[in-house]
ZADO-987575 format. One record per residue (C-alpha): residue in three letters; x, y, z. Coordinates in Angstrom, 1 decimal, decimal comma, always signed. Layout:
BEGIN
rest;x;y;z
ALA;X;Y;Z
...
***
This chain:
BEGIN
rest;x;y;z
MET;+1,3;+49,2;-176,3
LYS;+2,8;+51,6;-173,5
HIS;+4,0;+53,4;-176,5
ALA;+0,4;+53,8;-178,1
ASN;-0,9;+54,9;-174,7
LYS;+1,8;+57,8;-174,6
ASP;+0,7;+59,4;-177,7
ILE;-2,8;+59,4;-176,8
ASP;-2,1;+61,2;-173,5
GLN;-0,1;+63,5;-175,5
GLN;-3,1;+64,5;-178,4
LEU;-5,2;+64,8;-175,3
ARG;-3,2;+67,7;-173,1
ASP;-2,8;+69,4;-176,8
LEU;-6,5;+69,6;-177,2
GLU;-7,1;+70,4;-173,8
SER;-4,7;+73,3;-174,0
LYS;-6,3;+74,7;-177,6
SER;-10,2;+74,5;-176,0
LEU;-9,8;+76,0;-172,5
PRO;-11,8;+79,0;-172,1
ASP;-10,9;+82,7;-171,3
LEU;-10,7;+83,0;-167,2
SER;-9,4;+86,8;-167,6
ARG;-13,2;+88,1;-167,0
ILE;-14,1;+85,1;-164,1
ASP;-14,0;+87,7;-161,0
GLY;-16,6;+90,3;-162,5
HIS;-19,1;+87,7;-163,8
TRP;-18,5;+86,0;-160,2
GLN;-19,6;+89,5;-158,6
GLN;-22,1;+89,8;-161,3
MET;-24,1;+86,9;-160,4
LYS;-23,6;+86,8;-156,7
ALA;-25,3;+90,3;-156,5
GLN;-28,0;+88,7;-158,7
LEU;-28,9;+85,7;-156,1
ALA;-28,4;+87,4;-152,9
PRO;-31,5;+88,1;-150,2
ALA;-32,6;+91,3;-149,7
THR;-31,0;+90,7;-146,4
PRO;-27,9;+92,8;-145,0
ALA;-24,6;+91,8;-146,8
PRO;-22,3;+89,8;-145,5
ALA;-19,6;+90,2;-144,3
LYS;-16,8;+90,3;-147,3
VAL;-14,4;+87,5;-147,5
PRO;-11,0;+88,7;-147,2
VAL;-9,1;+88,7;-150,0
LYS;-6,2;+86,5;-148,9
TYR;-8,9;+83,4;-149,8
GLY;-10,3;+84,8;-153,0
GLY;-7,3;+83,3;-155,2
TRP;-7,9;+79,7;-153,2
ILE;-11,6;+79,7;-154,3
LEU;-10,4;+81,0;-157,7
SER;-8,1;+78,2;-158,3
ALA;-10,4;+75,6;-157,2
ALA;-12,9;+76,3;-159,6
ALA;-11,1;+76,8;-162,5
LEU;-9,5;+73,0;-161,9
VAL;-13,0;+72,0;-161,6
VAL;-13,8;+73,7;-164,8
GLY;-10,6;+71,7;-166,7
VAL;-11,3;+68,6;-165,6
ALA;-14,9;+68,5;-166,9
VAL;-13,7;+69,9;-170,0
SER;-11,2;+67,0;-170,5
LEU;-13,1;+64,2;-169,5
GLY;-15,5;+65,4;-172,1
ILE;-12,9;+65,5;-174,8
ARG;-11,8;+62,2;-174,2
SER;-15,0;+60,5;-173,9
ASN;-15,6;+62,1;-177,7
ARG;-12,1;+61,2;-179,0
SER;-12,9;+57,5;-177,5
LYS;-16,4;+57,3;-179,5
LYS;-14,7;+58,7;-183,0
GLN;-11,4;+56,7;-183,0
VAL;-10,4;+53,1;-182,5
THR;-7,8;+51,9;-180,7
ASN;-4,7;+49,8;-182,0
ASP;-3,8;+48,1;-178,3
PRO;-3,2;+44,4;-179,4
VAL;-5,0;+41,4;-177,2
ILE;-4,3;+38,0;-176,6
ALA;-7,3;+35,5;-177,7
VAL;-10,0;+38,0;-177,0
VAL;-13,0;+35,4;-176,4
SER;-16,5;+36,4;-175,9
ALA;-20,2;+34,9;-176,4
GLN;-20,1;+36,4;-180,1
THR;-16,2;+35,4;-181,4
VAL;-16,4;+32,0;-179,9
PRO;-17,2;+29,0;-182,7
GLN;-19,9;+26,6;-181,3
ASP;-19,2;+24,0;-184,2
THR;-16,5;+21,3;-184,0
VAL;-13,0;+22,7;-185,6
PRO;-10,4;+20,4;-187,3
ALA;-6,5;+20,8;-186,4
LYS;-3,9;+18,8;-186,3
LYS;-2,8;+19,9;-182,6
ALA;-4,0;+21,9;-179,7
ARG;-2,0;+24,9;-179,7
PRO;-2,2;+27,9;-177,1
MET;-3,5;+31,0;-178,6
LYS;-1,0;+33,4;-180,5
THR;-1,4;+37,2;-179,9
ARG;-2,8;+39,3;-183,0
LYS;-3,7;+42,8;-183,5
THR;-7,8;+42,9;-183,2
PRO;-9,5;+44,4;-186,1
LYS;-11,3;+47,2;-186,3
ALA;-14,8;+47,5;-185,4
PRO;-17,8;+50,1;-186,2
THR;-18,4;+52,8;-183,8
THR;-20,8;+51,8;-181,1
SER;-22,8;+53,3;-178,3
THR;-23,9;+49,6;-176,4
VAL;-22,4;+49,6;-173,0
PRO;-19,8;+46,7;-172,7
GLN;-21,3;+43,7;-171,0
GLU;-19,7;+40,8;-169,0
PRO;-17,3;+38,8;-171,3
LYS;-18,5;+34,9;-171,3
VAL;-16,1;+32,0;-171,8
VAL;-17,1;+29,3;-173,5
ALA;-15,8;+25,9;-173,9
ASP;-14,0;+25,0;-177,1
THR;-13,9;+21,6;-179,0
VAL;-10,5;+20,4;-180,8
ILE;-9,4;+17,0;-182,8
ALA;-6,2;+16,1;-181,9
LYS;-4,4;+13,2;-184,2
LYS;-1,9;+12,5;-181,6
ALA;-2,3;+9,0;-180,8
VAL;-1,7;+8,4;-177,1
PRO;-1,0;+5,1;-175,4
VAL;-3,7;+3,2;-173,5
LYS;-2,5;+1,6;-170,7
ARG;-4,2;-2,0;-170,3
SER;-4,7;-4,6;-167,6
THR;-1,9;-7,3;-167,2
GLU;-3,1;-10,6;-167,3
ALA;-1,8;-13,9;-166,3
SER;-0,2;-14,5;-169,8
LYS;+0,3;-12,6;-172,5
PRO;-2,1;-12,7;-175,3
THR;-0,7;-13,8;-178,8
LEU;-3,0;-13,3;-181,6
LYS;-3,2;-9,2;-181,9
THR;-5,1;-6,9;-183,7
SER;-5,7;-3,0;-183,1
HIS;-8,0;-0,1;-184,1
LYS;-7,9;+3,6;-183,4
ILE;-10,8;+4,7;-181,5
PRO;-12,0;+8,9;-180,2
ARG;-11,8;+10,1;-176,9
LYS;-12,7;+13,1;-175,4
LYS;-10,1;+14,8;-172,9
LYS;-11,0;+18,5;-171,2
VAL;-7,9;+20,9;-171,3
LEU;-7,1;+24,2;-170,1
LEU;-6,0;+27,2;-172,2
LYS;-5,0;+30,5;-171,2
ALA;-6,9;+33,9;-172,9
ARG;-7,9;+37,4;-172,3
THR;-11,6;+38,8;-171,9
SER;-12,6;+41,8;-174,2
ASP;-11,8;+44,0;-171,3
GLY;-8,2;+43,0;-170,8
ARG;-8,7;+40,5;-167,6
ASP;-6,6;+37,2;-168,0
THR;-8,8;+34,4;-167,7
THR;-8,4;+30,4;-168,2
LEU;-10,6;+28,6;-170,9
GLU;-12,0;+25,1;-170,5
ALA;-11,5;+23,0;-173,8
THR;-12,3;+19,6;-175,3
ILE;-10,1;+18,1;-177,6
ILE;-10,5;+14,8;-179,4
GLU;-8,0;+12,3;-179,1
GLU;-7,5;+9,4;-181,7
ILE;-6,0;+6,6;-179,4
GLU;-5,0;+3,2;-181,1
VAL;-6,1;+0,5;-179,0
ARG;-4,9;-3,2;-179,2
ASP;-7,2;-5,9;-179,5
THR;-7,1;-9,8;-178,6
LEU;-9,0;-12,3;-179,9
LYS;-10,0;-13,7;-177,0
PRO;-9,9;-16,4;-175,5
THR;-6,4;-17,5;-176,5
LEU;-4,6;-20,7;-176,1
GLU;-2,3;-19,0;-173,4
GLU;-5,7;-18,0;-171,5
PHE;-7,4;-21,2;-171,8
PHE;-4,3;-22,9;-170,2
SER;-3,8;-20,3;-167,6
LYS;-7,1;-21,1;-165,8
LEU;-5,9;-25,1;-165,7
GLN;-2,2;-24,3;-164,1
LYS;-1,6;-26,5;-161,1
PRO;-1,4;-24,6;-157,9
ALA;+1,9;-24,3;-155,9
GLN;+2,4;-25,6;-152,2
HIS;+4,1;-23,7;-149,9
PHE;+6,0;-25,1;-146,7
ASN;+8,1;-22,9;-144,1
ILE;+10,3;-24,7;-142,4
LYS;+13,6;-24,4;-140,2
SER;+17,1;-24,7;-142,1
ASP;+18,6;-25,8;-138,9
ARG;+16,3;-29,2;-138,1
ASP;+15,9;-32,0;-139,9
THR;+12,5;-32,1;-141,6
LEU;+10,0;-34,2;-143,6
LEU;+7,6;-33,1;-145,7
MET;+4,1;-34,3;-147,0
GLY;+2,6;-33,4;-150,4
GLU;-0,5;-33,2;-151,0
ASP;-0,2;-35,9;-154,2
GLY;+1,5;-38,1;-152,1
SER;+5,1;-36,8;-152,2
ALA;+7,5;-36,8;-149,4
PHE;+10,9;-35,0;-148,9
PHE;+13,4;-35,7;-146,4
ILE;+15,2;-32,6;-145,6
PRO;+18,5;-32,7;-143,8
ALA;+19,5;-29,6;-141,4
ASN;+21,5;-27,4;-142,6
THR;+20,8;-28,3;-146,4
PHE;+20,7;-24,7;-147,0
PRO;+22,9;-21,9;-147,0
THR;+21,1;-19,8;-144,3
ASN;+20,3;-20,1;-141,3
GLU;+16,9;-18,1;-141,7
ASP;+13,6;-20,3;-142,0
VAL;+13,3;-21,0;-145,7
THR;+10,1;-21,5;-147,7
ILE;+9,8;-24,5;-150,2
THR;+7,4;-24,2;-152,7
LEU;+5,8;-27,2;-154,5
LYS;+3,9;-28,2;-157,6
GLU;+3,4;-32,3;-158,2
PHE;+2,2;-33,8;-161,7
PHE;+1,3;-37,3;-161,4
SER;-1,7;-38,1;-163,4
TYR;-2,4;-37,6;-167,0
GLU;-4,8;-35,1;-165,8
ASP;-2,1;-32,7;-163,9
ILE;+0,4;-33,1;-166,9
ILE;-1,8;-32,9;-169,9
THR;-3,5;-29,7;-168,5
ASN;+0,2;-28,3;-168,0
ARG;+1,2;-28,8;-171,1
LEU;+4,3;-31,1;-169,9
PHE;+6,1;-33,8;-172,1
THR;+7,9;-37,4;-171,7
ASN;+10,9;-37,1;-173,8
SER;+14,7;-37,1;-173,6
GLY;+16,1;-35,4;-176,7
ARG;+14,2;-37,3;-179,4
ASN;+13,8;-40,5;-177,1
GLN;+10,4;-41,6;-175,2
LEU;+9,9;-41,6;-171,5
VAL;+7,7;-43,4;-169,8
THR;+6,8;-41,6;-166,4
GLY;+6,2;-42,7;-162,8
GLY;+5,3;-38,4;-162,1
MET;+7,2;-34,8;-162,0
ILE;+7,6;-32,2;-159,5
HIS;+8,5;-28,7;-159,9
LEU;+10,8;-27,6;-156,2
GLU;+12,0;-24,4;-154,9
VAL;+13,6;-23,0;-152,1
SER;+13,7;-18,9;-151,4
VAL;+14,3;-16,6;-148,4
GLY;+12,6;-13,0;-148,5
GLY;+11,9;-14,1;-152,0
LYS;+15,3;-15,1;-152,9
LYS;+15,8;-18,1;-154,4
LEU;+18,6;-20,8;-152,9
ASP;+20,6;-23,5;-153,9
LEU;+21,5;-27,0;-151,7
MET;+24,9;-26,5;-150,7
ASP;+27,7;-28,7;-151,6
GLY;+27,1;-32,3;-151,3
LYS;+23,7;-32,0;-149,5
LYS;+20,9;-34,1;-150,5
ILE;+17,0;-34,1;-150,4
LYS;+15,6;-37,4;-150,6
TRP;+12,6;-37,7;-152,5
PHE;+10,0;-40,6;-152,2
VAL;+7,1;-40,9;-154,8
PRO;+3,7;-42,4;-154,0
ASP;+3,6;-44,9;-156,4
THR;+5,1;-48,6;-155,0
SER;+4,2;-50,4;-158,0
ILE;+6,6;-53,1;-159,9
ASP;+6,9;-50,5;-162,4
MET;+8,8;-48,0;-160,8
LYS;+11,7;-50,7;-160,5
ASP;+13,9;-49,4;-163,5
MET;+13,2;-46,0;-163,1
GLU;+15,5;-43,2;-163,0
LEU;+16,1;-39,4;-162,1
PHE;+15,9;-37,1;-165,1
GLU;+16,5;-33,2;-164,8
GLY;+14,0;-30,6;-166,7
ARG;+16,2;-28,3;-168,8
LYS;+14,5;-25,3;-170,3
GLY;+15,0;-24,1;-174,2
SER;+14,6;-26,0;-177,3
ASN;+12,5;-29,3;-177,5
SER;+14,0;-31,7;-180,0
PHE;+10,4;-33,1;-180,4
SER;+8,5;-29,7;-180,9
VAL;+9,5;-26,6;-183,1
ALA;+8,6;-23,4;-181,8
PRO;+7,6;-20,5;-184,1
ASP;+9,9;-17,4;-184,5
ASN;+6,6;-15,3;-183,8
GLY;+6,1;-16,9;-180,1
THR;+2,5;-18,0;-180,3
THR;+1,2;-21,1;-178,6
SER;+2,8;-24,2;-180,5
SER;+2,6;-27,8;-179,0
GLY;+5,9;-27,6;-177,8
GLN;+4,8;-24,6;-175,2
SER;+6,8;-26,1;-172,0
PHE;+10,0;-26,5;-173,6
ILE;+11,3;-29,2;-171,2
ASP;+13,9;-31,7;-172,2
TRP;+14,5;-34,0;-169,8
ALA;+18,0;-34,8;-169,2
PRO;+19,0;-38,2;-167,3
ALA;+20,9;-37,6;-163,9
TYR;+22,2;-41,7;-163,6
ARG;+20,7;-42,2;-160,3
GLU;+18,3;-44,7;-159,7
PHE;+14,9;-45,2;-157,1
SER;+15,4;-47,6;-154,4
ASN;+12,9;-49,0;-152,3
GLN;+15,5;-50,0;-149,5
VAL;+16,6;-46,5;-148,5
VAL;+14,6;-46,5;-145,0
THR;+15,4;-49,2;-143,0
ARG;+13,6;-49,8;-139,7
GLU;+15,7;-51,3;-136,4
VAL;+13,9;-52,9;-133,2
ARG;+16,1;-52,8;-129,8
VAL;+15,4;-56,0;-128,4
LEU;+16,8;-58,0;-125,0
ASP;+18,8;-61,0;-126,4
LEU;+17,2;-64,0;-125,6
ARG;+18,2;-66,5;-128,0
ASP;+18,4;-70,1;-127,8
LEU;+22,4;-70,0;-127,7
PRO;+23,2;-71,8;-124,5
MET;+27,0;-71,9;-124,1
TYR;+26,5;-75,9;-123,3
THR;+23,5;-78,4;-123,1
LYS;+23,9;-81,7;-121,5
GLU;+21,0;-83,9;-123,0
SER;+21,2;-86,8;-120,3
SER;+19,9;-83,9;-117,2
GLY;+18,2;-81,6;-120,0
LYS;+20,0;-78,8;-118,4
ALA;+21,3;-76,0;-120,5
VAL;+23,9;-73,2;-119,5
PHE;+23,6;-69,7;-120,8
VAL;+26,2;-67,0;-120,4
ARG;+25,0;-63,5;-119,0
SER;+26,7;-60,6;-121,0
ARG;+28,6;-57,6;-118,9
GLU;+26,4;-55,2;-120,3
SER;+23,4;-56,6;-119,3
SER;+21,2;-54,3;-117,4
PHE;+19,1;-57,5;-115,9
SER;+20,6;-59,7;-112,9
ARG;+21,2;-63,5;-113,3
LYS;+17,6;-64,0;-111,5
GLU;+16,0;-62,0;-114,0
LEU;+17,4;-63,5;-116,8
LYS;+16,9;-67,3;-115,7
ALA;+13,2;-66,3;-115,1
ARG;+13,1;-65,1;-118,3
LEU;+14,6;-67,8;-120,4
GLU;+12,7;-70,2;-118,0
GLU;+9,4;-68,5;-119,5
LYS;+10,6;-68,8;-122,8
TYR;+12,5;-72,0;-123,2
GLY;+11,1;-74,2;-119,9
ASN;+9,2;-76,9;-122,1
TYR;+12,6;-77,5;-123,6
TYR;+15,0;-77,7;-120,7
ASP;+14,5;-79,4;-117,8
ARG;+17,2;-77,1;-115,8
ILE;+18,7;-73,7;-116,7
ILE;+21,7;-72,2;-115,1
VAL;+23,0;-68,8;-115,9
ARG;+26,6;-67,7;-115,4
ASN;+28,2;-64,4;-115,8
GLN;+30,4;-63,7;-118,6
GLY;+34,4;-63,9;-117,5
SER;+37,5;-64,3;-118,7
ASP;+37,4;-68,1;-118,8
ASN;+34,5;-67,9;-121,3
GLN;+34,9;-67,9;-124,9
LYS;+36,5;-64,9;-126,7
GLU;+34,3;-61,5;-126,5
GLY;+32,0;-60,6;-129,9
ALA;+29,4;-58,4;-130,7
ALA;+25,5;-59,8;-130,0
PHE;+23,7;-60,4;-132,9
THR;+26,5;-60,0;-135,1
PHE;+26,5;-62,6;-138,7
GLY;+29,2;-64,7;-139,8
ASN;+30,5;-65,6;-143,4
SER;+27,4;-67,9;-144,8
GLU;+26,0;-66,4;-148,1
LYS;+22,7;-67,4;-146,9
TRP;+21,8;-65,9;-143,5
GLY;+24,7;-67,0;-141,7
TRP;+25,4;-68,5;-138,6
LEU;+25,2;-65,3;-135,6
GLU;+27,9;-65,9;-133,1
TYR;+27,4;-64,9;-129,3
THR;+29,3;-64,5;-126,5
SER;+27,0;-63,8;-124,1
ILE;+22,8;-63,3;-123,6
GLY;+20,8;-61,0;-121,9
ASP;+21,9;-57,1;-123,4
THR;+20,0;-55,4;-125,6
ALA;+21,0;-54,8;-129,1
TRP;+19,3;-52,9;-132,3
ILE;+18,7;-55,6;-135,3
SER;+16,3;-55,8;-138,0
ILE;+12,7;-56,2;-137,8
LEU;+13,3;-59,5;-140,2
GLN;+16,1;-60,7;-137,6
ALA;+13,8;-60,2;-134,7
GLN;+10,9;-61,9;-136,4
PHE;+13,4;-64,6;-136,7
TYR;+14,0;-65,1;-132,9
LYS;+10,8;-64,2;-132,1
LEU;+12,1;-61,5;-129,9
PRO;+9,7;-58,8;-128,4
ALA;+11,0;-54,7;-129,5
LEU;+11,7;-52,5;-127,0
ASP;+12,2;-49,7;-129,0
THR;+12,0;-48,9;-133,1
MET;+14,4;-46,9;-135,0
VAL;+14,0;-45,4;-138,2
LEU;+17,4;-44,7;-140,5
ILE;+17,7;-43,1;-144,0
ASN;+21,1;-44,0;-146,0
GLY;+22,0;-45,9;-142,4
ARG;+21,8;-42,6;-140,4
ARG;+19,3;-42,6;-137,1
ILE;+16,3;-40,3;-137,5
GLN;+16,1;-39,3;-133,8
SER;+13,0;-37,2;-134,3
ALA;+10,0;-39,3;-133,1
SER;+7,7;-37,7;-135,1
ILE;+9,6;-37,8;-138,0
SER;+10,2;-41,3;-137,5
SER;+6,8;-42,1;-137,2
LEU;+6,0;-40,7;-140,8
LEU;+9,0;-42,0;-142,3
ASN;+7,5;-45,4;-141,4
ARG;+4,7;-44,8;-143,7
VAL;+6,8;-44,4;-146,5
ALA;+9,5;-46,8;-145,6
GLY;+8,6;-49,3;-148,6
ASN;+8,1;-46,7;-151,3
PHE;+11,0;-45,6;-153,9
SER;+13,4;-42,8;-153,5
VAL;+16,2;-41,3;-155,0
ASP;+18,7;-38,5;-153,7
ILE;+18,1;-34,9;-155,3
GLN;+21,1;-32,2;-155,9
LYS;+19,4;-29,8;-158,2
LEU;+16,2;-27,8;-157,3
GLY;+13,6;-27,0;-160,3
TRP;+12,2;-29,6;-162,4
ILE;+12,9;-33,0;-161,6
ASN;+11,2;-36,2;-162,9
CYS;+10,9;-40,0;-162,4
ASP;+11,0;-41,8;-166,0
ARG;+12,9;-44,7;-167,7
PHE;+13,9;-44,6;-171,4
TYR;+11,0;-46,7;-173,2
LYS;+12,6;-49,2;-175,6
ASN;+11,2;-50,1;-178,9
ARG;+13,0;-51,2;-182,3
ASN;+9,3;-50,5;-184,3
LEU;+9,4;-47,0;-184,4
VAL;+7,2;-45,6;-187,3
GLU;+6,5;-41,6;-188,3
PHE;+3,1;-40,5;-187,9
ALA;+1,7;-37,0;-188,9
ILE;-1,5;-35,1;-188,6
ASN;-2,4;-32,8;-191,2
LEU;-4,7;-29,9;-189,3
ASP;-5,8;-27,9;-192,0
ASP;-4,3;-24,8;-190,2
ASP;-1,2;-23,6;-189,1
ALA;-0,4;-25,9;-186,4
SER;+2,1;-23,6;-184,3
ARG;-0,9;-22,3;-183,1
CYS;-2,2;-25,6;-182,0
PHE;-1,3;-27,6;-178,7
THR;-1,0;-31,5;-180,1
VAL;-0,2;-34,6;-178,6
LEU;+0,0;-37,9;-178,3
VAL;-1,3;-39,5;-175,0
PHE;-0,5;-43,4;-174,5
GLU;-3,1;-45,8;-173,2
ARG;-0,8;-48,9;-172,1
PHE;+1,7;-46,9;-170,0
LYS;+2,0;-43,4;-168,8
SER;+3,8;-41,1;-171,8
ILE;+2,9;-37,6;-173,7
LEU;+4,9;-37,0;-176,8
PRO;+4,8;-33,4;-178,9
GLY;+5,3;-33,4;-182,4
VAL;+6,9;-31,7;-184,8
ILE;+5,7;-28,6;-186,3
SER;+5,8;-28,5;-190,1
GLY;+3,6;-25,5;-191,9
LYS;+0,2;-27,4;-191,2
LYS;+1,0;-30,6;-190,1
VAL;+2,2;-31,6;-186,9
VAL;+4,7;-35,0;-187,2
PHE;+5,9;-37,4;-184,4
GLN;+8,7;-39,1;-185,3
GLY;+10,2;-42,3;-183,8
VAL;+7,0;-43,5;-182,1
PRO;+6,2;-47,3;-181,6
ALA;+3,9;-49,0;-184,2
GLY;+0,7;-50,7;-182,9
GLU;+0,6;-48,9;-179,4
PRO;-2,8;-47,6;-178,5
VAL;-3,1;-43,5;-178,6
GLN;-5,5;-40,9;-177,8
ILE;-4,6;-37,7;-179,9
ILE;-5,5;-34,4;-178,4
CYS;-5,6;-31,0;-180,2
VAL;-6,5;-27,9;-178,8
ARG;-6,6;-24,6;-180,9
GLN;-8,3;-21,4;-181,0
GLU;-11,3;-20,9;-184,2
ASN;-13,1;-18,1;-185,2
GLY;-12,6;-16,3;-181,4
ARG;-13,1;-19,9;-179,8
ILE;-11,3;-22,5;-178,2
VAL;-11,8;-26,0;-179,8
ARG;-10,6;-29,3;-179,0
ALA;-10,5;-32,5;-181,5
ASN;-9,7;-36,3;-179,7
ARG;-9,1;-39,2;-181,5
SER;-8,5;-42,8;-180,6
LEU;-6,0;-45,5;-182,7
LYS;-3,0;-47,3;-183,2
LEU;+0,1;-45,9;-184,5
SER;+1,3;-46,6;-188,0
ARG;+3,5;-45,2;-190,8
THR;+0,5;-42,9;-191,8
THR;-0,9;-39,2;-192,5
ILE;-4,6;-38,5;-190,6
SER;-7,0;-35,5;-191,6
ASP;-10,5;-34,5;-191,1
MET;-9,7;-34,1;-187,2
GLN;-13,6;-33,1;-185,6
PHE;-13,2;-29,9;-183,6
GLU;-16,3;-28,9;-180,9
ASP;-16,3;-25,7;-178,1
ILE;-14,6;-26,7;-175,1
THR;-14,1;-25,2;-171,7
PRO;-11,2;-25,3;-169,7
GLU;-12,8;-27,5;-167,1
GLU;-14,6;-29,9;-169,8
PHE;-11,2;-30,1;-170,6
ARG;-10,0;-31,1;-167,2
LYS;-12,6;-33,4;-166,8
GLU;-11,8;-35,2;-170,4
ALA;-7,9;-35,7;-169,4
ALA;-8,6;-37,0;-165,8
ARG;-11,0;-40,0;-167,6
MET;-7,4;-40,8;-168,9
ASP;-6,1;-42,0;-166,0
LYS;-6,6;-45,8;-165,1
***
């Protein structure tokens, strides 16, 4: 463009040199004009000759500039400029309709086409928004829900988007255009509600406890569990957070899609829990050799044969997980492995401190009704005080009570309240009375001795805290077991039945998209099945047992449920009647199965 401008300037200079007027007679013409215009007054003084040349030069310059401007103006009307411009946009050149294009691109430099000569005054250029279609798909971020959807489709939708483009106006000024482009966006849809979303609304909320790791702690869960956590059980000196979920009822077990099987063996459950420990969001395990005592709320005779089982996530032997990851009857994939530790209700013991006032005199004399007792050297009571207590307790049996101090001439020393070798209660040996000792509640009741104090022990370990001892008294008769591993924990026993059959359900649909279980009525047990096309097969189930079949699936964008009661046999059933159901209605149905 600079080269073109130089050519134009040179042509103008040539024209000026050819068209300049003859200025050789300008002085004479000037004198003649001045004489004609002069008034009839005395002529003014002549201008000195030295200023005449300067005035003539100025006049010549003015005339030359005027001629040059006239020539350039005339040439601009007759000649079209060849200057290149960038994306000249005006109200006349910008199209108003939508222009399809594969991709929005910045406008390239091009030569301006020749235009007819016009004498109109240039107007201020107007910038008009342009509209372009861009076919490049732009991903759309969608909100993350509690659980990932399973059944998906997608489609494309148009979306307008404003962009800025650089351009130059007709008068040579740079400007910015605001254009609107239309993008085609691929949107992924979910056939709602999915089973994941349905069951996510039924999840059991967790309980959280913050405890001191260097102190003995007894936690009481909302559903009846209790946990005794000795001091220094975890590898930290900081406060820890205990996260607990309890599953003891059919309502909680069914709605959270938990099962009772160990491999292909059926279990009868006394309840399940999920236990985690963390510090600042980091999970912790128990230190080597440390244990947590778990007390279950059930105190019935059914708990007698219960064992501890630990949950293992992975392939469930009763249920086949589909490759596409969609919801199936084996959604939770928790298989229970036996830990070979039994539950017991004899773990917590209580002892009382009593004053030894047993009716065990050293000797008696029937003829005089005299009884001689020996006072222990460890007694905090004097002979006189002990005699008064003995007379109050045994005055109706003896006419005269004598108390002697224990000495070297008395029988050999031995601890009070010690058992002999009898297979039954045995004979209690003694050397003295009057001292205090910790004995079991049964012993105190047998000898009718009032308790001066009470002590709670777990596995023989005395609990010093009065508040913890008070709480332990409430669960002293509950069944309990030692936990050595955190995570999924179950209180179960194997169900033994030799009359086993194969039972199947034909759902007339992809069975992997259904949550299907057998709920037993006589005992607490829930089994999933093996997915086989449109069937759910239950292998090795007890014949004749009354059960309820529960099947939940998605159908035409709705969640539907089928429920049927029957006794198990070697057969395949179909014609399951499905009805619409809400999460709250499903929860109430599950709760009605608890007896």
